[in-house]
N, C-alpha and C positions, 0 to 999 in steps of 0.2 A: 504494500501501498503506500510507496513510494514516491514521489513525483518522479516520475520518466524522464530522464534525458531527452528522450524524441521533442518531448514538450517544449523546450528552449527553442524552437525552430519554426514550425508552421503553427504549430497553435499559441505561442505566448502572447504574440505579439496580435492577432483579433481578438484574445481572451484579452487582453491587457485594454486595450483600444474601448471595447463596451464596459468593462469594468469601471471604469474610470468615471463612467454615464452613469453606473447605476449601479455601485457599492452602498450610497446609503441604502439604497431600494431593499437593499439582502442582506447593507446588517440590521434593517428596523425587520424583515420578516426574523430573519433568525431572534433575534427579541420574542418577538410575537409567538412564535411558534413552540421555544422555551416555556414563553410565560403560562402557555396553555398547555402546559404535560406532556411537550411532543420535543423527548430530547434526540440530541445528537442532529440537525438540519442539516441537509443536503439539497444542493441544489443541481438538479442536472440539468444543462443545458447540449444542445444539439443543433445541426444548421437545418435539421426539419424535424416536424413535429412527430412527439415521441410520446408513448402512453405510462409517464413516470409523471407523479404527482398530480399538483396540479400547477395549469399554466397561471406565471405571474408576471412572465413578460414577454413580449411577441419580438420580431423581430423588426416588422415596423413602425411601432409605439414612440422607439427611441429611435429610431436609425440604426438600430443592432443587426450585428453579423450573427448571433445565438437567441434562439429560445429558450427562455428557462422557469424552469418548472423547482415547485417548492415541494419539498419530499422530508423523508426522517428516517432514521436506520429502521425502523420498525418495517415500510416497504420496501428494503434492499432486500431484508430476511427473505420475509415471504414471497417477493418474487428470485429469490436462490439469486440474489446478485451480491449478496453476503453471506457465507458459507459459516463464519465463525464471527460474532458481534464480538465477541470478549476482544478481538487482535483486531477489528478496525476500534473501538472504545478504545482501545490502548494507544492508538495509532492518531488519534480523533484530536485536535488541536484548539483553543481555547478557542470556540466561540466569537467571542465579544474581541478576538483580536484576526482572528483567520475565518476566511468563508471558505466552506468543502463544496468543491466543485464535481459532480459526478458528468464529466467529461463525452460523450458519446459520439464520434466521429466513423467514418468508413474503415476508418485504417488504426483507429487510437478511442481506447472506451479504459478509462480509469480517473480514481477519485485525485482531485486535485488541490492542495489548500491555499490559500491566495491572501495575502495580510488585509486588510485591510488600508485603508490610505488611514495617517495618522491625523488627530482634528486640529 
Protein backbone atom coordinates (compact mmCIF):
# COMPACT_ATOMS: atom_id res chain seq x y z
CA UNK A 1 0.00 0.00 0.00
CA UNK A 2 2.85 2.35 -0.74
CA UNK A 3 2.79 5.15 -3.24
CA UNK A 4 3.81 3.53 -6.50
CA UNK A 5 6.85 5.11 -8.18
CA UNK A 6 4.88 5.09 -11.43
CA UNK A 7 2.68 7.78 -9.92
CA UNK A 8 5.45 10.34 -10.09
CA UNK A 9 5.26 10.57 -13.85
CA UNK A 10 1.98 10.08 -15.64
CA UNK A 11 -0.45 10.62 -12.76
CA UNK A 12 1.09 13.05 -10.33
CA UNK A 13 0.69 16.08 -12.59
CA UNK A 14 -3.01 15.61 -13.34
CA UNK A 15 -3.86 14.59 -9.79
CA UNK A 16 -1.98 17.56 -8.37
CA UNK A 17 -3.58 20.07 -10.73
CA UNK A 18 -7.03 18.85 -9.65
CA UNK A 19 -6.06 18.54 -5.99
CA UNK A 20 -5.06 22.20 -5.76
CA UNK A 21 -8.58 23.18 -6.87
CA UNK A 22 -10.51 20.82 -4.59
CA UNK A 23 -8.34 20.01 -1.58
CA UNK A 24 -10.54 22.09 0.76
CA UNK A 25 -13.65 20.26 -0.48
CA UNK A 26 -12.03 16.86 0.03
CA UNK A 27 -10.75 17.81 3.49
CA UNK A 28 -14.22 18.99 4.52
CA UNK A 29 -15.82 15.82 3.10
CA UNK A 30 -13.30 13.71 5.03
CA UNK A 31 -14.21 15.54 8.23
CA UNK A 32 -17.95 15.11 7.62
CA UNK A 33 -17.56 11.38 6.90
CA UNK A 34 -15.56 10.85 10.10
CA UNK A 35 -17.98 13.01 12.09
CA UNK A 36 -20.81 10.73 10.93
CA UNK A 37 -18.95 7.61 12.06
CA UNK A 38 -17.43 6.53 8.74
CA UNK A 39 -13.83 5.83 9.64
CA UNK A 40 -11.01 5.82 7.12
CA UNK A 41 -12.46 8.00 4.35
CA UNK A 42 -11.26 7.21 0.84
CA UNK A 43 -11.82 9.26 -2.29
CA UNK A 44 -11.94 7.11 -5.41
CA UNK A 45 -10.90 8.99 -8.53
CA UNK A 46 -11.15 7.96 -12.15
CA UNK A 47 -11.27 9.55 -15.59
CA UNK A 48 -14.45 7.58 -16.30
CA UNK A 49 -17.41 7.05 -14.03
CA UNK A 50 -17.05 4.11 -11.64
CA UNK A 51 -19.43 2.41 -9.19
CA UNK A 52 -17.42 3.09 -6.03
CA UNK A 53 -18.78 5.41 -3.36
CA UNK A 54 -20.97 8.42 -4.01
CA UNK A 55 -20.10 10.99 -6.66
CA UNK A 56 -18.68 14.04 -4.95
CA UNK A 57 -17.38 16.03 -7.92
CA UNK A 58 -17.75 15.50 -11.64
CA UNK A 59 -15.11 16.42 -14.18
CA UNK A 60 -17.03 19.34 -15.67
CA UNK A 61 -18.04 20.99 -12.39
CA UNK A 62 -14.69 22.65 -11.78
CA UNK A 63 -12.90 21.79 -15.01
CA UNK A 64 -11.32 18.72 -13.42
CA UNK A 65 -9.50 15.84 -15.07
CA UNK A 66 -10.91 13.20 -12.70
CA UNK A 67 -14.27 12.19 -11.24
CA UNK A 68 -14.22 12.15 -7.42
CA UNK A 69 -16.22 9.72 -5.27
CA UNK A 70 -16.54 9.74 -1.49
CA UNK A 71 -16.24 6.37 0.20
CA UNK A 72 -14.68 4.68 3.23
CA UNK A 73 -12.80 1.54 4.20
CA UNK A 74 -15.86 -0.68 4.82
CA UNK A 75 -17.02 -0.34 1.22
CA UNK A 76 -13.58 -1.38 -0.03
CA UNK A 77 -13.64 -4.41 2.26
CA UNK A 78 -17.17 -5.36 1.10
CA UNK A 79 -16.10 -5.06 -2.55
CA UNK A 80 -12.98 -7.12 -1.79
CA UNK A 81 -10.71 -4.29 -2.91
CA UNK A 82 -9.06 -4.42 0.51
CA UNK A 83 -8.43 -7.93 1.74
CA UNK A 84 -6.59 -7.10 4.97
CA UNK A 85 -8.28 -4.17 6.73
CA UNK A 86 -5.69 -4.29 9.53
CA UNK A 87 -2.89 -3.61 7.03
CA UNK A 88 -4.89 -0.79 5.46
CA UNK A 89 -5.50 0.80 8.87
CA UNK A 90 -1.81 0.52 9.76
CA UNK A 91 -0.80 2.25 6.50
CA UNK A 92 -3.55 4.90 6.62
CA UNK A 93 -2.19 8.38 7.27
CA UNK A 94 -3.70 11.09 9.48
CA UNK A 95 -6.88 12.18 7.64
CA UNK A 96 -6.51 15.73 8.95
CA UNK A 97 -3.18 16.01 7.13
CA UNK A 98 -3.46 13.57 4.18
CA UNK A 99 -6.11 12.75 1.62
CA UNK A 100 -6.48 9.06 0.79
CA UNK A 101 -7.14 8.65 -2.93
CA UNK A 102 -7.95 5.40 -4.68
CA UNK A 103 -6.72 6.05 -8.21
CA UNK A 104 -8.43 3.95 -10.87
CA UNK A 105 -7.07 4.16 -14.39
CA UNK A 106 -6.42 1.75 -17.24
CA UNK A 107 -2.92 0.73 -16.18
CA UNK A 108 -2.76 1.93 -12.58
CA UNK A 109 -4.96 1.20 -9.59
CA UNK A 110 -3.67 1.99 -6.13
CA UNK A 111 -4.16 3.94 -2.93
CA UNK A 112 -2.24 7.20 -2.76
CA UNK A 113 -1.90 9.60 0.16
CA UNK A 114 -1.49 13.26 -0.74
CA UNK A 115 -0.86 15.92 1.90
CA UNK A 116 -3.39 18.71 2.14
CA UNK A 117 -1.90 22.18 1.57
CA UNK A 118 -1.11 23.96 4.80
CA UNK A 119 -3.50 26.76 5.70
